[in-house]
C-alpha positions in Angstrom: -80.8 -77.4 94.0 -79.6 -80.5 95.7 -76.0 -79.8 94.6 -76.1 -76.3 95.9 -75.5 -74.6 92.5 -78.8 -72.7 92.3 -78.7 -69.3 94.0 -81.8 -67.6 92.6 -85.4 -68.9 92.1 -87.8 -66.9 90.0 -91.5 -67.9 89.8 -94.4 -66.7 87.8 -97.6 -67.6 89.7 -100.8 -67.9 87.8 -103.9 -67.9 90.1 -106.0 -70.8 88.7 -107.4 -73.9 90.3 -106.1 -76.9 88.4 -105.5 -79.7 90.9 -102.5 -80.6 93.1 -99.9 -78.5 91.3 -96.2 -79.0 90.8 -93.6 -79.0 93.5 -91.2 -76.0 93.4 -88.2 -77.7 95.0 -87.1 -81.4 95.2 -88.4 -83.6 98.0 -86.4 -83.5 101.1 -85.0 -80.1 100.4 -86.0 -77.0 102.4 -84.0 -74.1 101.0 -83.5 -70.9 103.0 -85.3 -68.5 100.7 -85.1 -64.7 101.0 -87.7 -62.7 99.0 -85.9 -60.2 96.8 -88.6 -58.9 94.5 -92.3 -59.2 93.9 -94.4 -57.8 91.1 -98.2 -58.1 90.7 -99.8 -57.8 87.2 -103.3 -56.5 86.4 -104.4 -60.0 85.3 -103.7 -61.4 88.8 -100.4 -63.1 88.0 -97.4 -62.5 90.3 -93.7 -62.6 89.5 -91.5 -63.3 92.6 -87.8 -63.7 93.0 -86.0 -65.4 95.9 -82.3 -65.6 96.7 -81.3 -68.9 98.2 -79.1 -68.3 101.2 -78.1 -72.0 101.8 -80.0 -75.2 101.0 -80.7 -77.5 103.9 -81.6 -81.2 103.7 -84.6 -82.2 105.8 -85.1 -85.6 107.4 
C-alpha cells in the first residue's frame, strides 16, 4: 500500500470480541477508499470490497 501498487482491498469481517484487533492498513497511511460492494451473511460475517482511489501519507 505504501508503494501505491494496491488498488483493491477486500475484507471479511467476523463480529467477535477478541481484544485490540489487527490494523487494516500501515501506520501513517490514510487511503482514499471507495466502497464497491458489501455482502452480509446469515452468520453475521460481512464481506466488503473497497477500491483505493489514491493513497495519502498522513503526518
